N, C-alpha and C positions, 0 to 999 in steps of 0.2 A: 504493500500500500504506500510505497514511497512517493508514487506519483500524486497521491492524494495529499500526502503530508507537505510536499514541497511545491505542488502545483506544476510539476514538470510534464512535458509531453513526450512520452517515450517513443523513440524511433523504432518502428516495426518494419523497417526496410527502406531502402533509398533507390532501388532500381526503378526504371520507367513503369513497371507493372506493380511494384510493391507498394505498400502503404507508406506514403511519405511521412516524415516526422511532423507531428501536429495534425495529420490527416487532411489538411487543406493547403492549397498553394498560397503564396504571398498575395495579399490584397491588391487588387488593381481596380480602384473605384471608377465608376462611370456615372455621370450625372443623369438622372432620369426624372425630369420635372413633370409634375402633373398639370396638364393644361385644362382650361375650362371648356366645357362642351358648348357654351354659349358665345365663345369668342375664338377667333382664329389664333393659333399659336404663332409666335414671332418667327421671322425668317422667310426666305423665298420658297415658293412652291412651284416647281416646274409644271408645265402644261402636260401635254400628252406624252407618256413615257415612250422612249425609243423602242422598247420591246413590245409595244402595242401591235396586235394583229392587224394586217392590212385589210381594209374594207370592213372594219368593225362596225361602222354605222349601218352598212347594208346588212350585216349579219343580225344585228339587233332588230332592225326593221323587219326582217324575215320572221324571226322567232316571236317577238312581241306583237308585231302587226298581225302575224298569222293567228296568234292566240286571240287577239281582240276581234279579228274578222270572224273566226270560227265561233266565238261567243256571241257575236251579233246575230249570226245566222241561227244559232241554237235558241237565242232569246225569241226571235221571230217565230220559229217553229213551235216553241213551247207555249207561246202566247196563244197559238191556235188551239192548244189543248185546253187551257183554262178560261180564256177570255174572248174567244172568237165571236161568240154570239152576245153574251152579256158579261159585264165586268163585275166581279165580286171582290170583297176585301180579302177573303181567304185566297182567291186566285191570284191577286196582286202580290200578296205575301209570298206565295209559292213561287211565283215568277221571279221576284227579287232574290229570294234565296237561291233559286236555280241558277241565275245569272252569276252570282258570286261563286258558287261551287263549281259551275261549269268552267268559268275562267281559270280556276285552279287546275283542273285536269287538262284544259286546253293548252295551257302554258307547258305543263309536263309533256304533253304530246308533241308540240312543235319543237321543244328543246330536245326531246328524244329523237325526233326525226332528223334534226341537225346532227345529233350524235351518231346516228346510224350512218349518215353520209360520210362523216368524218372517220368513223371507225372502219367502214368497208373500203373507203378510198385509201386508207393508210397514210393520209396526209395531215392528220391533226394529232393533238394530244401531247406534243413535245415542244419543239422550239427551244429557244434559249441556248442553242448550241449543244443540246443533249443528243448523243448518238448511242443508244443502248447496246448496239452490237459492235461498236468500234472499240479500239484500245482504251484502257482506262487513262483518263487525264492525270497529270501530276499536280498535286495540290501544293500550295505555297503557304497560305495563312493557317493559323491555328483555329480549330473549331472545337466547341464544347458540346458534348452529348449530355443533355439534362434529363434526369429521370425523377420527376416529383412523385412522392409516394405518401399515402395517408392510410395508416392502419391496414395495409395490404399484407398478404402472406409473403414474408420476406424471401422464402425459398423460391416462390414463383417469380417474384420480381427479379431476383438475381439469376435465375435460370435463363430468362430471356436476355438479360444483359450479358451473360457469359457467351451466349450464342452470337450476339452482336459483336462482341469483342473478338471472338475467334474468327468471325467472318471478315472483320476489318483487318485482322492480322494477315489473313490470306491475301489481301490486296497489296500488302507491302507498304501501306501508308498509314498504319495505325499510329505512328509516331507524331502526327500532327493533330491527333485527337486527344482530348481529356474527357473522362467520364465523371459526372457528378451525380451522386445519389442525394437528392434533396428531400429530406424527410420532414413531414408535418405530422408525424404519428403522435397520437395522444395516449394510446394504450401503453403503459410502461413495459409490459411483458413483450409486446410486439416490438417496442423500441430496442430492447436488449437483443431480441432475436434478429433484428435488422443488423445490429452491429456484428453479431456472430456470423450472419450470412455475408456481410461485407468483408470480414476477414477471409472467409472461404473464397470469395470472388477475387480478392487481391492475390491469394496464393495461386488460384487457377489462371490468372492473367499475368503472372510475374514475367517481366521483361518485354511485354507487348504493348501495354497501354496504361497510362496513369489513371488511377481510380481514386476518387475522393468521396467522402461522406460528410454530410452536414445535417444536423437536426435543429429545427427552430423550436425553442421552448414555447413560443406563442405563435400559433398559425394564423397570423393576421391576413385577412383578405383571401384566404384559401389558396387555391393553386396559382391564381394570378399574382397574389402577394408573394408566394414562394419563389416564382420566377423573377419577379421584380427585385426581391431582396438579393438574389444571386447577381442580377445585372448590376445593381448599385455597388455590390461588393467586389465582383470579379470581372465584370463585363468588358472592361477596357483591354484585357489581355486576349480577347477572342474576337476575330472578325465575324464569325458566324456562330450560331447555336442551333442545335437540332433538338427539338422538343419531343419527348417520348411520353407514353402513357404506361400505366402499370402492366398492361397486356400487350405492349408494342414489341414487335420484332422487325428489324430492317436488315437487309443484306448489306455487307460491306461494299459491294459493287454499286448498289443504289445510293448508299450514303456518299460515296466518293463522287459519283456523277452529279448528284444534287448539289454537293458542296462546290464542285468545279463550275457548275452553271451559275452559282451565286458569285463566285470569284470572277467569272468572265463577264458578268452583267452588273456593273456598278450601280445602275439605277433601280435594281430590283431589291425590294425589301423582304419578300417572303415567297417561297416556292413550296406549294403543298403537293405532296404525293397522294396517290389513291391507295389507302390501306385496304387490303383484301381480308375479309373475315375468315379465320381458320380455326382449326382444333376444336370444332364443335362436336359434341358427343350426343346431346339430347336431340330429340326430333325438332324442337323449337330452334336450337342453335344451328342445326344443320339446314333447316329451312332458311334461316337468316344468311348463312354463309353461301348457300346455293344462289339465293336471290342476289346477294351482293356481288358474287363472282360472275353471274351471267347477265344480270340487268345493270349492275353497277358501272361497268366500263362504258356502256352506251349512254347512261345518264351523265357520267362524268365527262365524257367527250363532248356531249352536248353543251353542258354549262361552260366548259373550258372554251368551246368554239365561240360563244357569244359574250362570255364575261371578259375574255381577253386579259388586259392588265388590271382589271378591277375584280380580280377573283376573291375568294374567301379563304378563311383559315378555319380548320376543324379542330384546332387545339393540340394536335400531336402529329407525329410523323411528317414534320415539315422542317425546312431549313429557313432560318431567319437571320437577316443582317442585324447584328447586335446594336450597331450605332443607330440604325433606323428605328428599331424597337425602343431604344432608350430615349431617343428624341421625341417620339410621337405617341407611344402606346401605354404610357402610365395612365391608369384608370382612376378617375375621380369617384368618390362616393355619390350615389344618386340621392337627391333630396327626399325627405319623407321617411316613413317607417317601413320595415319589412312587411310584406314580401316585395314591394315595388321599390323601396328605397334601400339605402345602404350599399354594400359592396356589390359590384356587377358580377352575377354568377356565370352567365354565358359570355365569358370574357373574350373568347376567340374572335367572334364576329366583330366585336367592337374594336379590338386591337388591329385587325386587318383594315377596318374602315378608317381608323385614325392614322395608320401608316399611309394609306392611300391619300388621305387628306393632306398629309405632309409632302406629297409628290412622289412617293415610292410606289413602284409597280408591285402588284400582288398577282402571282400566276399559279395555275394548277397544271401539272403534267401527268395526266392519267395514263399515258401510254408507257410510262416507266414502271415496270413491275419490280417486286422485291420489297414491298412495304406491307406489313401485316398487323392485324389486331384480332381481338376475340369478341364474341357476342355473349351477352347474358344468357344463362342456360334455360330460362323459363319466362313465361309471360309475366309472372309475378315479379321477377327480378328486373325485367325491362320496364315494368310499370313503375318501380321504385326509382330507377334512373330517369325515366321519362318525366316523372313529377318534378324532379330537380331541373331538368332541361326546360320544362314548361314554364316554370317560374323565371328562369333565366331569359327565355325568349320573350315572355310578356314584359319583362323589365325593359326591353329594347324600345317599348313605346315611349320611354323617357329619353331615349338616345337618338331615335331616328330623325329628330328635328335639329340635331347638333349642327352648329354653323360650319359650313365649308365642306361637308361630306359630299362625295361623288354620288350622283343619283343612283348608280348601280349599287353602291354600298347601302344606301337607304332601302333599295329594293331587296337586298339580302335580308335586312332586318324585318321588313314587312312580310317577306315570305316565311321567315322563321316564326313570326307571330301567327301568320295564317296557317302554318302547319298544325297549330294547336286550336286556334279559333274555329277552324272548319269542322272540328268534331262536334261541338255543340250546335253548329249551324246545320249539320247533317241530321242531328237528332230533332231539331225544330222542324226541318223540312219533312221528316217522316211524320211527326205529329200533325203538322199542317195538312199533310196528305189525308190523314184520317178525318180532319175537320172538313176538308173539301168534299170528301165522299159522304160524310154525314149530311152536309148541306144539300148535296145532290139527292140524297134519299129522303130526308125529312122536311126540307123546305117546301112550302106550298107554292107550286109554280103559278106565275101570272103570265098566261100565254099571250094576252093581247095588251095588257096594261090599260092606261087611260085613253090611248089613241087607237081608233079602229084601223087595223091593218089587214091586208089580204092574207099575210102569212104570220103565224104566231112566233113569239120568242121562246125557243126551246132551251131551257137551262140544262146544260149537261157538260160532262167531261168527255171529250171525243176519245173513245177507246182505241180507235185505229191510229190516230195521231199520237196518242200516249204510248202505244206499243212501238211505233216507229222511233219516237224520241228515246225511249228506253234502250232500244237496240243500238241507236247511234251513240248514246252516252257510254254504253258498255263497250262498244267497239273502240272509242277513243280512249277509254280507261285502260283497256287491255292491249292496245296497239303497241306501247313500248315493250311489252313482253314478247309479242309476236316479232317485232323488229329485232329484239335481242336474239331470238332464236334463229332468225335468218342470218344475222351477223355471226352467230356461233357456227353455222354451217360453212362459212367462209374461213373460219379459224381452225385449222387442223389440230393444233395442240389443245385448244379449249374443247373442241368437239370430242377428241379422244379422251381427254381428262374427265369429261362428264359422262363417259360410258358409251359414246357414240350418239348418232343423230336420233335414233329411236328412243334410247333410254333418256336422253336429254329432253325430248318432247314429253315423255311420260313424267319425268321429274317436274317439268314446268306445270303440267296438269295437276300433279299432287300438291305442289307448292301453291298453286292458284286456288284450288278447292279449299285446302286447309287454311290458307291465308284469308280467303273470303269468309270462312266461318269464324275465324278469330277476329276479323275486322270489326264487327259490331261490339264485341267485348272491349276491344281497344278504343273504339269510339266513346263508349261510356266511361272507360277509365280516364281518358283525356278530358272528357266533359267534366267529370267530377274534379279532376285536377285544376282545370280552369276555374270552376266555381269556388273551390277551396281557396285559391289564390285571390280571387276577387273578394272573398270574405276575410282576407287578411291573414291567412295561415302560412307560415314560413315552412319550407321543406327541410331546412337544416342541411347538414353535410354528413353523410354516412358512407362508410366504405362499401364498395360494390362486391357482391358475392359472385365469384367467377367459376366455382366448381358446381357440378350437377348434384342432384339428389338432396337438395336442401329443403324442399317443400313437400311435406307428406300429403297423402290423399285426404286425410282429415282436415289439414290446413287449407287445402284447395277447396274442399266442400264449404268450409266456413267463409273463405274469402270470396267465393263466386256464387254463393246461394242467392244473394241479392240480384245478381244479373239474371239468374234463372227465373226468379219470381217476376222481375220486370218483363222478361220475354213472354212469360205465360200471360200476364195481364195485357200486354200489347197485342198478343195473338188473339186473345178472346175479344178485345175491342175491335180488331180488324175483322174477325169472323162475324161479329154481330152486325157490323156495317154492311159488308158484302163479301161474297166468296172471291170475287175478282180482286178486291183489295187484299184479302188474306193471302192469295196466291202471289200477288205482286210483292208483298212484304216477306214471303216465306224464307228467302235466303237470310235476311236479317234475323227473323224469328228463330230459325234453326240455330244460328250461332249463339244467341242469347240463352235459349233453352238448354243447349248442350254445353254451356260455359264450364261446368265442373268437369265432365269427362274430357272436354277439349284441353283444359288446363293440365289435367293429369296426363293425358296422352302426349301432348307436345312437350311437357317437361320430363318425359321418360327417356332415360338413356337406352333402355332395352329397345323401345320403338325406333329410336334414332339409329341404333346399330343394326337392327333388323333391315331397315331400308338401305343401309349401306351395303350389307351383304347381298341384298337384292339388286345392287347396282344403281340405286336411285339417290338423287340429291348429291351426286358425286361432284367434286371439283378437282381440277388438276393438282392442286396443292396437297390433296390427300391421296390421290392415286399415284402421283409421282412427286413427292415433296422435295422442294429445293433444299440444298445443303443446310442453310441457316435454320430452316424450320425443323429439319431432322435433328439438328443439334439441340434446338430449343426443347423438343419433345423428350430427347434423351436426358437433358438436364432437368426437366420437370420431374421425371421419374426418380431422379437422384436427390433433388433438392427441395421439391415442393410438397405440401401436404403434411409435413411432420407436425406433431403436436408442439405447441408453443409453451415452454415451461415458465414457471414463476421466476420473474427477473431477479428477485433476491437470492434464490437458490442457485440460479444459473451463474450469476456473478461470483458468488462464493466458491463455486465448484471450478471456475475457469480463471486462473490468475492472469493469463494473457488477455482474455476478454475484459477483465476488470481493469487492467492497465490501459487498454484501448479506450474503455469507457471513461476513465478518469482523464485521459488526455484530451477528450473532446468535451469536457465540461464547459458550460458557458462561463464567461467572466463573472466574478462575484459582484453582488449588488454594491453599488457605490452609495455613499451617504447621501440621503435625499432622494434616492431612487424609489420606484414603486415597491410597495411591500406585498409579498406573496403570502396571503393568508393560509393557503394550503401548505406552504413550506413551514410556516411558524407552527401550525397545528401538528404537522408531521414530525417536526423535531421534538416537540413536547412529548408526543406519544412514544417516540423512540427512546427518550430518556426514562420513561416510566415502565416500559414493557420489560418482562424478565428475560425473554429469549427471542430468537428469530421467528419461531413458530407463532408466538404471540404478535409479533410485528406484522406478520403476513395476514393475520386475521383482523388486526386492529386498523391498519392503514386503509383508507379509501384509495380508489384508483388515482385520483388527482393528487392526493397527499403522497402516494407512493412515487408517482412521476416527479413530484417536486423534490423529494429527498434524494432520489436517484440522480437528480441534476445539480446536487449541491455537495461540496466537499465535506462539510460538517456532517451532513446526513449520511454520507458513505462511511465516515469515521465511526459514527454511532452504530451503523449496521455491522461494521467489522468487529466491534467490541461485543456484539451479542453472541451468545453461545448457541 
């Protein structure tokens, strides 16, 4: 315990891959001022970036103008359904809702059509001097790999990082990269397990790449604050930073090419890769990864084609120019109380918009493969994550009017808001449909009114026209999937990796049917999320579950019983009104009534693996995994999923780990600094308990974390028998 006594930082290695003395490099501060959203930041802002696609105005006119034109036609045709003969309030409401919702799917269709042309022609999705099949460029500047983590399984995080480091070493250019594990973990047991996993990672990467670890005792402003703290402390030493997520894996080849593109384009502030979802085991996760792998490139090529230099940031698996980020992307707190006020939760959209406001280009390169992430394993897990995203996107209502934003950046935020607001709108549309049908059935018709006419006014909903519009809407809704399948037929590797043309077609049918059944449940989940946010409820910040098997059938029954009851009530109401209305709503009703078995089935690992053995929902990354993914999977089996022990016992049992822990203690509180009540209470308890076992049962989690971060607290723990 000398390190505790004297406050020294023991050197646990000095090689490029070893743990440097002090566990962190020398400080290299970079100013990161917070700019007002209501005023332009100082400095010049260049006009059109030199990396902007040629003909970008024409591209946007085709996509956005096409969506508006298609919506105008659909509005005219739908008006014939409800209001051709007589105008009713319910009919006007239905028409207004239909126009908003149809515009949403029309834009998705025109963007996907652009993506199809780009994908099939092999002329889009790259740029910026990136040549995926050419020789690896030589890097010059230093780049930091940043892995923020918050109460995650440390073994799982380090398994992915080890695969990334090994892949970078294979490129021969790992020497220009430094890896930082930036912990915001609050659980003291996970914290110590992180340090233990960090030591193992240092040993595994010895001599290849420098690896650093830093834990913040106070996780101010969540992930955005974590990254910003690193920029202000170390950012000046690195020209670029690559942000990762806890489930991120990137190949060394992809990292080098992205970094070289940033070095070769000084006006670019951010380059976003297209992460492919992998490693899914449950049926739900495998549906997500199949959809992402088959439909994702089409969608990503489309948005890259018309977004151009006004692209977006998805929060991870992207390379960022550190100076551009520091100059422009510091996030202010929003006025008001949570959930709309306070720290910006969906920070990535806003950071990209602010960098573009400062004149920096933001690009996406979907054609560069080698970027991966994972999906939540069940509908319940994705609903938890979605609730947080919902709050973050709705917060953008306070950001979208910020002064100086590019109109495409504003559109990104509006589309993010719309992705959640459309769910309650769909629900209102369905309920309004029942009201229109009720009116048609129970309203007493006035055939001639006050004026004598030769022909009567027949109040009705035109069933033939309604059927026509339903089919057209479904065609436009499903067209991106059909286009993606056609594009798959032209891509030999993707076609073979999905099991061939026939199995890929059957997989699309399975994913479409199951996804269609789950969609009404997801609609209600998002609707309740929006309503709870409007009622002022904050989502908080919880670690995401990434392994399967966490939700039991009994829990599913309890969670989804309400959806089943709602579906039954809605079905009875539709049946009472008319058989035709019931049949029209049947797809929605089935999904709601079957919510419990659907949640159990899609969250099942057995069902997911059965379909894999049948050759369905396959993707190339699981039929022929690239080297970096194969390494990550091997590392997962070795490092992840182990029980996390009690931090007090683990530190007492491992002197080297204790020395590392002591070396990374935060500086002691200075006179006049903030007083930590948890630390004071924890120290008093440690002075009074008779032994270590009593300390384990007496200390709360917050008190335990506080004393583990304090030299005096560690002294007291050492003295306990």
